[in-house]
gemmi code that builds the backbone of each chain (N, CA, C; Angstrom):
import gemmi

chains = {
    "A": [
        ("MET", (64.134, -92.427, -27.537), (63.927, -91.773, -28.827), (64.419, -90.339, -28.767)),
        ("GLY", (63.744, -89.461, -29.439), (64.184, -88.072, -29.486), (65.201, -87.886, -30.575)),
        ("LEU", (65.711, -86.687, -30.639), (66.639, -86.356, -31.709), (67.967, -85.939, -31.105)),
        ("ASN", (69.037, -86.495, -31.647), (70.375, -86.158, -31.190), (71.023, -85.199, -32.194)),
        ("VAL", (71.610, -84.122, -31.699), (72.229, -83.135, -32.582), (73.711, -83.010, -32.265)),
        ("GLN", (74.516, -83.076, -33.303), (75.950, -82.871, -33.139), (76.344, -81.730, -34.062)),
        ("MET", (77.028, -80.714, -33.516), (77.419, -79.589, -34.363), (78.927, -79.400, -34.325)),
        ("ALA", (79.522, -79.122, -35.469), (80.962, -78.876, -35.539), (81.221, -77.734, -36.497)),
        ("LEU", (82.154, -76.875, -36.123), (82.492, -75.733, -36.964), (83.794, -76.025, -37.688)),
        ("ARG", (83.730, -76.068, -39.006), (84.937, -76.359, -39.786), (85.072, -75.353, -40.912)),
        ("LYS", (86.154, -74.588, -40.900), (86.419, -73.621, -41.962), (85.185, -72.762, -42.308)),
        ("ASN", (84.646, -72.109, -41.315), (83.464, -71.251, -41.519), (82.203, -71.987, -41.957)),
        ("ILE", (82.258, -73.316, -41.892), (81.049, -74.073, -42.227), (80.553, -74.752, -40.946)),
        ("LEU", (79.278, -74.572, -40.645), (78.705, -75.285, -39.507), (78.116, -76.609, -40.013)),
        ("VAL", (78.677, -77.693, -39.486), (78.176, -79.020, -39.881), (77.233, -79.522, -38.796)),
        ("ILE", (76.000, -79.840, -39.193), (75.007, -80.346, -38.240), (74.705, -81.798, -38.580)),
        ("ARG", (75.040, -82.682, -37.658), (74.711, -84.097, -37.860), (73.534, -84.449, -36.973)),
        ("LEU", (72.482, -84.955, -37.600), (71.274, -85.286, -36.853), (71.114, -86.799, -36.752)),
        ("LYS", (70.579, -87.229, -35.618), (70.341, -88.654, -35.428), (68.971, -88.823, -34.788)),
        ("GLY", (68.033, -89.410, -35.520), (66.681, -89.594, -35.009), (65.663, -89.120, -36.032)),
        ("GLU", (64.387, -89.107, -35.638), (63.317, -88.741, -36.572), (63.022, -87.242, -36.472)),
        ("LEU", (62.852, -86.615, -37.633), (62.584, -85.177, -37.697), (61.103, -84.931, -37.946)),
        ("ASP", (60.395, -84.497, -36.909), (58.982, -84.147, -37.088), (58.662, -82.939, -36.204)),
        ("GLN", (57.396, -82.599, -36.079), (56.998, -81.412, -35.323), (57.547, -81.438, -33.892)),
        ("ALA", (57.567, -82.616, -33.280), (57.993, -82.718, -31.885), (59.485, -82.435, -31.732)),
        ("THR", (60.303, -82.958, -32.627), (61.751, -82.838, -32.462), (62.313, -81.563, -33.097)),
        ("VAL", (61.578, -81.007, -34.059), (62.083, -79.839, -34.786), (62.105, -78.578, -33.901)),
        ("THR", (61.163, -78.491, -32.970), (61.032, -77.281, -32.155), (62.315, -76.967, -31.364)),
        ("SER", (62.833, -77.940, -30.622), (64.039, -77.659, -29.831), (65.277, -77.582, -30.726)),
        ("LEU", (65.259, -78.351, -31.818), (66.367, -78.310, -32.770), (66.540, -76.906, -33.346)),
        ("LYS", (65.398, -76.302, -33.665), (65.396, -74.961, -34.243), (66.078, -73.955, -33.316)),
        ("TYR", (65.754, -74.008, -32.011), (66.369, -73.071, -31.064), (67.868, -73.298, -30.935)),
        ("LYS", (68.252, -74.584, -30.808), (69.671, -74.920, -30.658), (70.482, -74.412, -31.844)),
        ("VAL", (70.028, -74.750, -33.033), (70.801, -74.444, -34.237), (70.780, -72.947, -34.545)),
        ("SER", (69.634, -72.305, -34.428), (69.567, -70.892, -34.818), (70.393, -70.040, -33.851)),
        ("GLU", (70.486, -70.477, -32.598), (71.306, -69.770, -31.619), (72.786, -69.809, -32.035)),
        ("VAL", (73.257, -70.992, -32.423), (74.660, -71.143, -32.848), (74.930, -70.328, -34.116)),
        ("ILE", (73.989, -70.360, -35.057), (74.153, -69.607, -36.304), (74.322, -68.114, -36.015)),
        ("ASP", (73.501, -67.590, -35.111), (73.582, -66.167, -34.761), (74.849, -65.842, -33.979)),
        ("LYS", (75.163, -66.679, -32.991), (76.302, -66.442, -32.113), (77.620, -66.402, -32.894)),
        ("TYR", (77.798, -67.339, -33.814), (79.063, -67.422, -34.547), (78.967, -66.822, -35.962)),
        ("ARG", (77.888, -66.119, -36.212), (77.661, -65.486, -37.512), (77.939, -66.444, -38.670)),
        ("ILE", (77.331, -67.602, -38.593), (77.541, -68.663, -39.571), (76.956, -68.262, -40.933)),
        ("LYS", (77.742, -68.489, -41.966), (77.270, -68.240, -43.328), (76.805, -69.542, -43.978)),
        ("ASN", (77.666, -70.550, -43.858), (77.380, -71.802, -44.576), (77.099, -72.969, -43.640)),
        ("LEU", (76.149, -73.784, -44.083), (75.614, -74.846, -43.236), (75.572, -76.165, -44.002)),
        ("VAL", (76.065, -77.230, -43.345), (75.838, -78.569, -43.898), (74.850, -79.270, -42.978)),
        ("ILE", (73.770, -79.806, -43.538), (72.826, -80.587, -42.742), (72.965, -82.050, -43.176)),
        ("ASN", (73.550, -82.855, -42.286), (73.804, -84.258, -42.599), (72.650, -85.123, -42.063)),
        ("LEU", (71.943, -85.790, -42.997), (70.767, -86.576, -42.621), (71.027, -88.090, -42.670)),
        ("GLN", (72.301, -88.429, -42.643), (72.690, -89.849, -42.725), (71.934, -90.737, -41.729)),
        ("GLU", (71.787, -90.234, -40.496), (71.140, -91.063, -39.468), (69.734, -90.586, -39.123)),
        ("VAL", (69.070, -90.035, -40.154), (67.673, -89.632, -40.005), (66.808, -90.574, -40.850)),
        ("PRO", (66.143, -91.529, -40.216), (65.343, -92.476, -40.983), (64.017, -91.892, -41.476)),
        ("PHE", (63.532, -90.837, -40.789), (62.214, -90.282, -41.132), (62.212, -88.770, -41.001)),
        ("MET", (61.607, -88.102, -41.980), (61.420, -86.651, -41.898), (60.124, -86.288, -42.615)),
        ("ASP", (59.321, -85.412, -42.013), (58.118, -84.941, -42.709), (58.261, -83.441, -43.012)),
        ("SER", (57.166, -82.771, -43.323), (57.289, -81.374, -43.766), (57.734, -80.430, -42.655)),
        ("SER", (57.661, -80.880, -41.413), (58.203, -80.052, -40.335), (59.711, -79.881, -40.518)),
        ("GLY", (60.362, -80.926, -41.010), (61.798, -80.870, -41.297), (62.105, -79.897, -42.425)),
        ("ILE", (61.220, -79.880, -43.423), (61.375, -78.930, -44.536), (61.253, -77.504, -44.000)),
        ("GLY", (60.273, -77.288, -43.112), (60.092, -75.978, -42.487), (61.345, -75.542, -41.739)),
        ("PHE", (61.965, -76.501, -41.037), (63.210, -76.213, -40.298), (64.322, -75.764, -41.252)),
        ("ILE", (64.468, -76.470, -42.371), (65.541, -76.129, -43.320), (65.277, -74.757, -43.966)),
        ("ILE", (64.022, -74.507, -44.322), (63.679, -73.197, -44.902), (63.978, -72.072, -43.895)),
        ("GLY", (63.690, -72.331, -42.632), (63.973, -71.358, -41.571), (65.459, -71.024, -41.469)),
        ("ARG", (66.299, -72.051, -41.549), (67.757, -71.841, -41.477), (68.262, -71.157, -42.748)),
        ("TYR", (67.656, -71.482, -43.877), (68.019, -70.821, -45.135), (67.768, -69.314, -45.017)),
        ("THR", (66.618, -68.956, -44.473), (66.282, -67.545, -44.281), (67.334, -66.869, -43.400)),
        ("GLN", (67.805, -67.616, -42.393), (68.813, -67.082, -41.473), (70.168, -66.820, -42.148)),
        ("VAL", (70.682, -67.815, -42.892), (72.025, -67.642, -43.488), (71.991, -66.764, -44.744)),
        ("LYS", (70.816, -66.666, -45.342), (70.667, -65.841, -46.545), (70.994, -64.372, -46.251)),
        ("LEU", (70.724, -63.958, -45.022), (71.018, -62.584, -44.598), (72.506, -62.273, -44.732)),
        ("ARG", (73.353, -63.311, -44.600), (74.799, -63.125, -44.747), (75.271, -63.674, -46.084)),
        ("LYS", (74.363, -63.808, -46.999), (74.645, -64.359, -48.318), (75.272, -65.756, -48.235)),
        ("GLY", (74.826, -66.540, -47.286), (75.336, -67.889, -47.096), (74.523, -68.933, -47.845)),
        ("HIS", (74.968, -70.184, -47.700), (74.309, -71.284, -48.412), (74.097, -72.481, -47.483)),
        ("ILE", (73.185, -73.354, -47.892), (72.947, -74.592, -47.147), (73.157, -75.778, -48.078)),
        ("ALA", (73.887, -76.788, -47.582), (73.998, -78.041, -48.325), (73.390, -79.156, -47.480)),
        ("ILE", (72.541, -79.969, -48.112), (71.920, -81.108, -47.421), (72.579, -82.368, -47.965)),
        ("CYS", (72.973, -83.279, -47.073), (73.611, -84.497, -47.590), (73.104, -85.775, -46.936)),
        ("SER", (73.376, -86.882, -47.610), (73.132, -88.240, -47.111), (71.656, -88.523, -46.790)),
        ("MET", (70.765, -88.092, -47.684), (69.337, -88.340, -47.483), (68.979, -89.755, -47.910)),
        ("ASN", (68.032, -90.371, -47.207), (67.496, -91.631, -47.717), (66.480, -91.340, -48.830)),
        ("GLU", (66.037, -92.391, -49.486), (65.194, -92.251, -50.674), (63.887, -91.497, -50.385)),
        ("MET", (63.285, -91.818, -49.236), (61.996, -91.222, -48.875), (62.155, -89.719, -48.587)),
        ("ILE", (63.209, -89.374, -47.868), (63.442, -87.958, -47.543), (63.748, -87.187, -48.829)),
        ("GLU", (64.472, -87.812, -49.735), (64.779, -87.162, -51.004), (63.497, -86.866, -51.795)),
        ("ARG", (62.532, -87.784, -51.727), (61.244, -87.545, -52.406), (60.549, -86.312, -51.831)),
        ("ILE", (60.581, -86.187, -50.505), (59.928, -85.043, -49.852), (60.666, -83.742, -50.185)),
        ("VAL", (61.989, -83.824, -50.192), (62.795, -82.652, -50.552), (62.494, -82.227, -51.998)),
        ("ASN", (62.357, -83.205, -52.879), (62.011, -82.907, -54.274), (60.654, -82.219, -54.383)),
        ("LEU", (59.684, -82.739, -53.634), (58.329, -82.170, -53.641), (58.316, -80.720, -53.141)),
        ("SER", (59.212, -80.427, -52.211), (59.178, -79.135, -51.520), (59.784, -77.998, -52.338)),
        ("GLY", (60.552, -78.353, -53.362), (61.231, -77.309, -54.128), (62.488, -76.800, -53.431)),
        ("LEU", (62.890, -77.475, -52.364), (64.076, -77.088, -51.600), (65.347, -77.115, -52.441)),
        ("LYS", (65.331, -77.920, -53.502), (66.516, -78.036, -54.352), (66.851, -76.731, -55.070)),
        ("LYS", (65.850, -75.849, -55.155), (66.094, -74.562, -55.811), (66.914, -73.633, -54.930)),
        ("ILE", (66.866, -73.846, -53.623), (67.566, -72.927, -52.723), (68.697, -73.588, -51.943)),
        ("CYS", (68.781, -74.929, -51.972), (69.836, -75.629, -51.220), (70.653, -76.504, -52.162)),
        ("LEU", (71.920, -76.725, -51.777), (72.758, -77.659, -52.518), (72.482, -79.061, -51.983)),
        ("ILE", (72.524, -80.035, -52.866), (72.293, -81.418, -52.450), (73.578, -82.201, -52.703)),
        ("ALA", (74.024, -82.951, -51.696), (75.261, -83.721, -51.848), (75.047, -85.133, -51.327)),
        ("SER", (75.898, -86.049, -51.821), (75.705, -87.436, -51.398), (76.369, -87.717, -50.047)),
        ("ASP", (77.415, -86.964, -49.716), (77.992, -87.115, -48.376), (78.541, -85.774, -47.865)),
        ("GLU", (79.037, -85.813, -46.650), (79.484, -84.583, -45.994), (80.653, -83.917, -46.729)),
        ("LYS", (81.559, -84.749, -47.227), (82.740, -84.236, -47.928), (82.316, -83.451, -49.182)),
        ("GLU", (81.431, -84.066, -49.951), (80.938, -83.405, -51.160), (80.180, -82.124, -50.792)),
        ("ALA", (79.429, -82.175, -49.701), (78.665, -81.001, -49.264), (79.604, -79.830, -48.966)),
        ("GLU", (80.690, -80.126, -48.262), (81.646, -79.066, -47.919), (82.341, -78.527, -49.164)),
        ("GLU", (82.698, -79.433, -50.069), (83.352, -78.995, -51.310), (82.442, -78.081, -52.123)),
        ("ARG", (81.167, -78.448, -52.170), (80.228, -77.625, -52.944), (80.009, -76.260, -52.303)),
        ("LEU", (80.031, -76.223, -50.968), (79.860, -74.941, -50.284), (81.066, -74.023, -50.495)),
        ("GLU", (82.252, -74.631, -50.592), (83.471, -73.824, -50.763), (83.488, -73.064, -52.091)),
        ("VAL", (82.835, -73.638, -53.097), (82.818, -72.965, -54.397), (81.492, -72.248, -54.664)),
        ("ALA", (80.575, -72.330, -53.720), (79.244, -71.721, -53.931), (79.305, -70.202, -53.853)),
    ],
    "B": [
        ("MET", (34.632, -106.039, -48.593), (34.338, -106.286, -47.183), (35.540, -105.913, -46.318)),
        ("LYS", (35.273, -105.186, -45.252), (36.354, -104.792, -44.347), (36.936, -106.012, -43.644)),
        ("LYS", (38.243, -106.074, -43.627), (38.880, -107.200, -42.962), (39.368, -106.858, -41.560)),
        ("ASN", (39.621, -105.557, -41.387), (40.097, -105.149, -40.068), (39.865, -103.647, -39.884)),
        ("VAL", (39.580, -103.260, -38.653), (39.303, -101.857, -38.343), (39.977, -101.497, -37.018)),
        ("MET", (40.480, -100.280, -36.913), (40.973, -99.815, -35.613), (40.640, -98.348, -35.418)),
        ("LYS", (40.436, -97.973, -34.170), (40.176, -96.577, -33.826), (40.935, -96.258, -32.555)),
        ("ILE", (41.675, -95.160, -32.578), (42.327, -94.721, -31.349), (42.137, -93.218, -31.204)),
        ("SER", (42.276, -92.740, -29.981), (42.327, -91.293, -29.796), (43.419, -90.991, -28.779)),
        ("PHE", (44.066, -89.867, -28.988), (45.222, -89.521, -28.151), (45.293, -88.008, -28.005)),
        ("LEU", (45.959, -87.542, -26.960), (46.067, -86.103, -26.713), (46.845, -85.413, -27.840)),
        ("ALA", (46.477, -84.164, -28.091), (47.088, -83.394, -29.174), (48.461, -82.866, -28.780)),
        ("LYS", (49.353, -83.783, -28.407), (50.728, -83.429, -28.068), (51.622, -83.804, -29.234)),
        ("THR", (52.626, -82.987, -29.504), (53.454, -83.290, -30.672), (54.201, -84.621, -30.525)),
        ("GLU", (54.483, -85.039, -29.285), (55.166, -86.345, -29.144), (54.258, -87.494, -29.565)),
        ("ASN", (52.956, -87.238, -29.733), (52.062, -88.296, -30.214), (52.037, -88.422, -31.737)),
        ("VAL", (52.749, -87.538, -32.431), (52.834, -87.672, -33.892), (53.590, -88.952, -34.243)),
        ("ILE", (54.686, -89.199, -33.561), (55.459, -90.422, -33.812), (54.655, -91.648, -33.350)),
        ("PHE", (53.911, -91.492, -32.261), (53.049, -92.588, -31.779), (52.035, -92.970, -32.862)),
        ("ALA", (51.372, -91.951, -33.436), (50.328, -92.205, -34.431), (50.889, -92.901, -35.670)),
        ("ARG", (52.027, -92.427, -36.179), (52.530, -93.034, -37.411), (53.089, -94.439, -37.159)),
        ("THR", (53.575, -94.675, -35.931), (54.079, -96.003, -35.592), (52.920, -96.986, -35.447)),
        ("VAL", (51.848, -96.549, -34.791), (50.643, -97.374, -34.638), (50.055, -97.716, -36.011)),
        ("ALA", (50.018, -96.724, -36.894), (49.435, -96.918, -38.227), (50.158, -98.037, -38.967)),
        ("VAL", (51.467, -98.008, -38.906), (52.263, -99.032, -39.586), (52.106, -100.384, -38.874)),
        ("GLY", (51.991, -100.339, -37.565), (51.790, -101.569, -36.793), (50.489, -102.255, -37.153)),
        ("PHE", (49.451, -101.461, -37.404), (48.134, -102.008, -37.762), (48.195, -102.782, -39.068)),
        ("LEU", (49.111, -102.384, -39.949), (49.175, -102.985, -41.286), (50.226, -104.094, -41.381)),
        ("VAL", (50.836, -104.422, -40.267), (52.008, -105.303, -40.304), (51.707, -106.683, -40.908)),
        ("ASN", (50.471, -107.158, -40.729), (50.129, -108.497, -41.252), (49.973, -108.554, -42.761)),
        ("LEU", (49.906, -107.378, -43.389), (49.628, -107.354, -44.828), (50.882, -107.485, -45.691)),
        ("ASN", (52.031, -107.585, -45.061), (53.297, -107.732, -45.788), (53.480, -106.709, -46.904)),
        ("MET", (53.245, -105.460, -46.566), (53.381, -104.410, -47.577), (54.854, -104.053, -47.764)),
        ("GLU", (55.132, -103.481, -48.909), (56.509, -103.044, -49.168), (56.862, -101.884, -48.251)),
        ("ILE", (58.125, -101.786, -47.939), (58.588, -100.750, -47.019), (58.309, -99.345, -47.574)),
        ("GLY", (58.428, -99.194, -48.882), (58.171, -97.891, -49.501), (56.720, -97.464, -49.317)),
        ("PHE", (55.822, -98.423, -49.453), (54.385, -98.175, -49.273), (54.104, -97.754, -47.830)),
        ("LEU", (54.690, -98.475, -46.898), (54.498, -98.161, -45.474), (55.083, -96.795, -45.127)),
        ("ASN", (56.209, -96.456, -45.742), (56.805, -95.141, -45.495), (55.903, -94.018, -45.990)),
        ("GLU", (55.209, -94.252, -47.091), (54.270, -93.237, -47.588), (53.123, -93.049, -46.599)),
        ("ILE", (52.619, -94.158, -46.063), (51.541, -94.078, -45.082), (52.018, -93.357, -43.824)),
        ("LYS", (53.208, -93.716, -43.375), (53.801, -93.085, -42.191), (53.869, -91.570, -42.347)),
        ("THR", (54.351, -91.139, -43.523), (54.533, -89.710, -43.760), (53.180, -89.004, -43.856)),
        ("ALA", (52.237, -89.623, -44.571), (50.912, -89.013, -44.735), (50.214, -88.860, -43.378)),
        ("ILE", (50.293, -89.889, -42.526), (49.689, -89.832, -41.184), (50.370, -88.749, -40.340)),
        ("SER", (51.685, -88.688, -40.448), (52.452, -87.687, -39.705), (51.985, -86.276, -40.051)),
        ("GLU", (51.776, -86.032, -41.340), (51.326, -84.708, -41.796), (49.926, -84.395, -41.271)),
        ("ALA", (49.018, -85.366, -41.378), (47.628, -85.125, -40.978), (47.519, -84.890, -39.471)),
        ("VAL", (48.239, -85.682, -38.695), (48.180, -85.533, -37.238), (48.834, -84.217, -36.809)),
        ("THR", (49.943, -83.852, -37.462), (50.586, -82.565, -37.167), (49.617, -81.413, -37.439)),
        ("ASN", (48.919, -81.478, -38.570), (47.926, -80.443, -38.893), (46.847, -80.336, -37.815)),
        ("ALA", (46.361, -81.499, -37.360), (45.307, -81.503, -36.337), (45.797, -80.799, -35.068)),
        ("ILE", (47.037, -81.093, -34.666), (47.593, -80.529, -33.437), (47.900, -79.033, -33.595)),
        ("VAL", (48.599, -78.697, -34.691), (49.083, -77.330, -34.876), (47.964, -76.380, -35.304)),
        ("HIS", (47.164, -76.829, -36.279), (46.131, -75.944, -36.824), (44.772, -76.177, -36.152)),
        ("GLY", (44.304, -77.415, -36.147), (42.986, -77.721, -35.590), (42.872, -77.253, -34.146)),
        ("TYR", (43.851, -77.661, -33.333), (43.797, -77.358, -31.904), (44.738, -76.241, -31.470)),
        ("ASN", (45.499, -75.685, -32.388), (46.453, -74.631, -32.044), (47.258, -74.997, -30.781)),
        ("HIS", (47.748, -76.233, -30.736), (48.600, -76.740, -29.650), (47.894, -76.857, -28.298)),
        ("ASP", (46.570, -76.894, -28.284), (45.859, -77.131, -27.017), (45.971, -78.625, -26.675)),
        ("GLU", (46.868, -78.933, -25.738), (47.209, -80.331, -25.449), (46.164, -81.074, -24.627)),
        ("SER", (45.054, -80.397, -24.306), (44.011, -81.090, -23.547), (42.998, -81.757, -24.484)),
        ("LYS", (43.136, -81.484, -25.794), (42.179, -82.007, -26.763), (42.645, -83.338, -27.366)),
        ("PHE", (41.705, -84.054, -27.963), (42.030, -85.364, -28.525), (42.005, -85.394, -30.055)),
        ("VAL", (42.970, -86.078, -30.603), (42.998, -86.360, -32.040), (42.581, -87.818, -32.212)),
        ("GLU", (41.763, -88.094, -33.228), (41.339, -89.472, -33.476), (41.952, -90.002, -34.759)),
        ("LEU", (42.310, -91.260, -34.720), (42.824, -91.934, -35.917), (42.028, -93.214, -36.120)),
        ("GLU", (41.412, -93.329, -37.298), (40.663, -94.534, -37.628), (41.260, -95.135, -38.889)),
        ("MET", (41.454, -96.432, -38.876), (42.000, -97.085, -40.066), (41.256, -98.384, -40.330)),
        ("SER", (41.214, -98.748, -41.592), (40.638, -100.041, -41.935), (41.277, -100.526, -43.218)),
        ("TYR", (41.154, -101.816, -43.478), (41.585, -102.313, -44.776), (40.717, -103.469, -45.228)),
        ("ASP", (40.605, -103.608, -46.545), (39.980, -104.800, -47.122), (41.045, -105.462, -47.991)),
        ("ASP", (40.646, -106.164, -49.030), (41.642, -106.874, -49.832), (42.464, -105.949, -50.719)),
        ("TYR", (41.962, -104.745, -50.967), (42.631, -103.873, -51.924), (42.992, -102.490, -51.394)),
        ("LEU", (42.219, -102.031, -50.423), (42.358, -100.635, -50.007), (42.674, -100.471, -48.527)),
        ("VAL", (43.520, -99.508, -48.243), (43.718, -99.075, -46.864), (43.055, -97.705, -46.743)),
        ("THR", (42.220, -97.529, -45.726), (41.560, -96.246, -45.506), (42.012, -95.678, -44.167)),
        ("MET", (42.358, -94.397, -44.181), (42.824, -93.743, -42.950), (42.020, -92.483, -42.751)),
        ("GLU", (41.583, -92.236, -41.540), (40.887, -90.985, -41.275), (41.447, -90.356, -40.003)),
        ("ILE", (41.783, -89.065, -40.117), (42.337, -88.328, -38.979), (41.333, -87.220, -38.664)),
        ("ILE", (40.882, -87.197, -37.416), (39.787, -86.292, -37.043), (40.200, -85.412, -35.863)),
        ("ASP", (39.917, -84.116, -35.994), (40.047, -83.255, -34.807), (38.774, -82.446, -34.649)),
        ("HIS", (38.467, -82.097, -33.399), (37.278, -81.294, -33.103), (37.723, -79.891, -32.737)),
        ("GLY", (38.480, -79.304, -33.630), (39.074, -77.991, -33.360), (38.408, -76.868, -34.129)),
        ("ILE", (39.236, -75.924, -34.576), (38.689, -74.687, -35.165), (38.100, -74.870, -36.564)),
        ("GLY", (38.502, -75.971, -37.236), (37.997, -76.173, -38.594), (38.742, -75.331, -39.603)),
        ("ILE", (38.493, -75.614, -40.874), (39.173, -74.882, -41.951), (38.122, -74.099, -42.724)),
        ("GLU", (38.299, -72.791, -42.792), (37.327, -71.945, -43.462), (37.323, -72.193, -44.971)),
        ("ASN", (38.519, -72.242, -45.535), (38.636, -72.402, -46.971), (39.531, -73.610, -47.282)),
        ("VAL", (38.890, -74.760, -47.494), (39.638, -76.003, -47.698), (40.475, -75.933, -48.980)),
        ("GLU", (39.903, -75.354, -50.016), (40.632, -75.233, -51.289), (41.958, -74.491, -51.095)),
        ("LYS", (41.877, -73.380, -50.377), (43.042, -72.545, -50.111), (44.066, -73.314, -49.262)),
        ("ALA", (43.570, -74.009, -48.243), (44.452, -74.760, -47.341), (45.205, -75.852, -48.088)),
        ("ARG", (44.576, -76.397, -49.138), (45.193, -77.483, -49.881), (46.211, -77.018, -50.903)),
        ("GLU", (46.234, -75.712, -51.175), (47.213, -75.191, -52.142), (48.636, -75.425, -51.646)),
        ("PRO", (49.529, -75.881, -52.538), (50.919, -76.075, -52.121), (51.515, -74.765, -51.615)),
        ("LEU", (52.313, -74.870, -50.576), (53.057, -73.753, -49.990), (52.194, -72.750, -49.237)),
        ("PHE", (50.863, -72.994, -49.171), (50.035, -72.101, -48.366), (50.139, -72.513, -46.899)),
        ("SER", (50.380, -71.556, -46.023), (50.292, -71.835, -44.594), (49.641, -70.668, -43.891)),
        ("SER", (48.732, -70.999, -42.952), (48.059, -69.938, -42.205), (48.954, -69.410, -41.087)),
        ("LYS", (50.029, -70.155, -40.794), (50.919, -69.732, -39.709), (52.280, -69.353, -40.283)),
        ("ILE", (52.375, -68.146, -40.827), (53.596, -67.776, -41.545), (54.779, -67.500, -40.626)),
        ("ASP", (54.509, -67.268, -39.330), (55.615, -66.958, -38.417), (56.186, -68.212, -37.755)),
        ("GLU", (55.736, -69.377, -38.142), (56.147, -70.598, -37.437), (57.047, -71.523, -38.247)),
        ("GLU", (57.653, -71.021, -39.305), (58.521, -71.860, -40.137), (57.801, -73.103, -40.637)),
        ("ARG", (56.598, -72.932, -41.157), (55.878, -74.060, -41.719), (56.089, -74.073, -43.226)),
        ("ALA", (56.241, -75.278, -43.774), (56.540, -75.383, -45.194), (55.282, -75.253, -46.056)),
        ("GLY", (54.113, -75.443, -45.463), (52.872, -75.399, -46.235), (52.737, -76.574, -47.189)),
        ("LEU", (53.291, -77.695, -46.775), (53.361, -78.857, -47.672), (52.511, -80.029, -47.218)),
        ("GLY", (51.895, -79.905, -46.054), (51.172, -81.032, -45.458), (50.196, -81.700, -46.406)),
        ("PHE", (49.260, -80.923, -46.934), (48.247, -81.500, -47.828), (48.857, -82.005, -49.138)),
        ("THR", (49.880, -81.316, -49.621), (50.536, -81.766, -50.855), (51.128, -83.158, -50.655)),
        ("ILE", (51.806, -83.359, -49.537), (52.401, -84.669, -49.252), (51.308, -85.727, -49.088)),
        ("MET", (50.235, -85.394, -48.371), (49.122, -86.348, -48.201), (48.529, -86.733, -49.549)),
        ("GLU", (48.421, -85.744, -50.430), (47.848, -85.983, -51.748), (48.744, -86.896, -52.591)),
        ("VAL", (50.033, -86.628, -52.566), (50.977, -87.398, -53.374), (51.112, -88.834, -52.847)),
        ("PHE", (51.063, -88.995, -51.529), (51.290, -90.308, -50.933), (50.015, -91.126, -50.715)),
        ("SER", (48.869, -90.626, -51.201), (47.662, -91.447, -51.126), (47.010, -91.443, -52.510)),
        ("ASP", (46.021, -92.306, -52.711), (45.348, -92.335, -54.011), (44.130, -91.423, -54.026)),
        ("GLU", (43.634, -91.124, -52.819), (42.455, -90.275, -52.740), (42.512, -89.528, -51.417)),
        ("LEU", (42.346, -88.224, -51.491), (42.359, -87.410, -50.267), (41.081, -86.592, -50.216)),
        ("THR", (40.333, -86.743, -49.125), (39.126, -85.943, -48.952), (39.252, -85.155, -47.652)),
        ("VAL", (38.977, -83.869, -47.712), (39.039, -83.044, -46.510), (37.659, -82.446, -46.278)),
        ("LYS", (37.067, -82.786, -45.124), (35.763, -82.224, -44.783), (35.914, -81.446, -43.496)),
        ("SER", (35.430, -80.217, -43.515), (35.620, -79.403, -42.325), (34.403, -78.531, -42.050)),
        ("LYS", (34.061, -78.407, -40.769), (33.023, -77.475, -40.355), (33.682, -76.505, -39.393)),
        ("VAL", (33.624, -75.212, -39.752), (34.295, -74.198, -38.935), (33.760, -74.239, -37.493)),
        ("GLY", (34.685, -74.287, -36.554), (34.328, -74.309, -35.137), (33.887, -75.675, -34.638)),
        ("GLU", (33.869, -76.661, -35.522), (33.412, -77.989, -35.100), (34.453, -79.082, -35.263)),
        ("GLU", (34.820, -79.348, -36.532), (35.734, -80.474, -36.737), (36.376, -80.433, -38.114)),
        ("THR", (37.459, -81.189, -38.250), (38.083, -81.421, -39.550), (38.331, -82.916, -39.686)),
        ("ARG", (37.917, -83.464, -40.825), (38.141, -84.881, -41.109), (38.972, -85.012, -42.373)),
        ("VAL", (40.123, -85.631, -42.236), (40.999, -85.868, -43.382), (40.978, -87.361, -43.656)),
        ("ARG", (40.513, -87.724, -44.855), (40.384, -89.143, -45.182), (41.299, -89.464, -46.354)),
        ("MET", (42.082, -90.494, -46.182), (42.984, -90.903, -47.258), (42.755, -92.372, -47.576)),
        ("VAL", (42.748, -92.669, -48.872), (42.587, -94.051, -49.310), (43.797, -94.410, -50.158)),
        ("LYS", (44.285, -95.622, -49.930), (45.476, -96.047, -50.648), (45.294, -97.485, -51.123)),
        ("THR", (45.511, -97.709, -52.403), (45.393, -99.054, -52.982), (46.666, -99.831, -52.723)),
        ("TYR", (46.524, -101.091, -52.444), (47.734, -101.889, -52.285), (47.580, -103.236, -52.979)),
        ("SER", (48.688, -103.831, -53.288), (48.635, -105.208, -53.784), (49.462, -106.042, -52.828)),
        ("ALA", (48.781, -106.849, -52.072), (49.464, -107.638, -51.056), (50.103, -108.873, -51.685)),
        ("SER", (51.192, -109.275, -51.098), (51.815, -110.502, -51.567), (51.243, -111.670, -50.771)),
        ("ARG", (50.129, -112.224, -51.294), (49.470, -113.331, -50.587), (49.452, -114.578, -51.437)),
    ],
}
model = gemmi.Model(1)
for chain_id, residues in chains.items():
    chain = gemmi.Chain(chain_id)
    for i, (resn, *xyz) in enumerate(residues, 1):
        res = gemmi.Residue()
        res.name, res.seqid = resn, gemmi.SeqId(i, " ")
        for name, pos in zip(("N", "CA", "C"), xyz):
            atom = gemmi.Atom()
            atom.name, atom.element = name, gemmi.Element(name[0])
            atom.pos, atom.b_iso = gemmi.Position(*pos), 0.0
            res.add_atom(atom)
        chain.add_residue(res)
    model.add_chain(chain)
structure = gemmi.Structure()
structure.add_model(model)
structure.setup_entities()
């Protein structure tokens, strides 16, 4: 089990692909890995791809809000893509849609960030 | 009449959050519930157990979290218990976006999610003694 993280830098956008369940246990190390890269490369824009995340609870929301706070300092944006129905319900409940872009796939997420 | 009951206790380690929500769904496997219903239970249990570990025990991994579940023909009842610090102001804790740990990237959504994904949420807490989170959920089984 555990969470697998894949990160790629494309045209000033950091794309994070996650694989596994996002909860309190997996979010802690994810937070250090991702926030380190954001600081090191002065990342402005972030795509969080949840295609292979079957489960996420409010710890995942906390993680996204944390990264938003980080990129906001550089006037950056976050796009979340490929959520399953259950995760989308939690994202809706959290009000995250007010501060993040929502896209159906990675391509759309990048396109939306380019014009954001 | 109760048809089935289970009680477990496990150490307050964050890796046991996935254990708890998996066990919860496993307990209900015979009821042929819809996947959406089970996902709501999974998420609600995940939130309650995370709260017990993070807030109740402040990550003291030597302590135990208890999970009790039962079902009859119509209702699933879940109770998550910790013997930790307790909640001074339950009303305040239940407010959306409120978190007592502002430096930890917490969304303050735990109770909101539990409330939305169950039909009844009761939180009983005694400061310095225990917190009991009880959730009841109605189901219609395909029998």
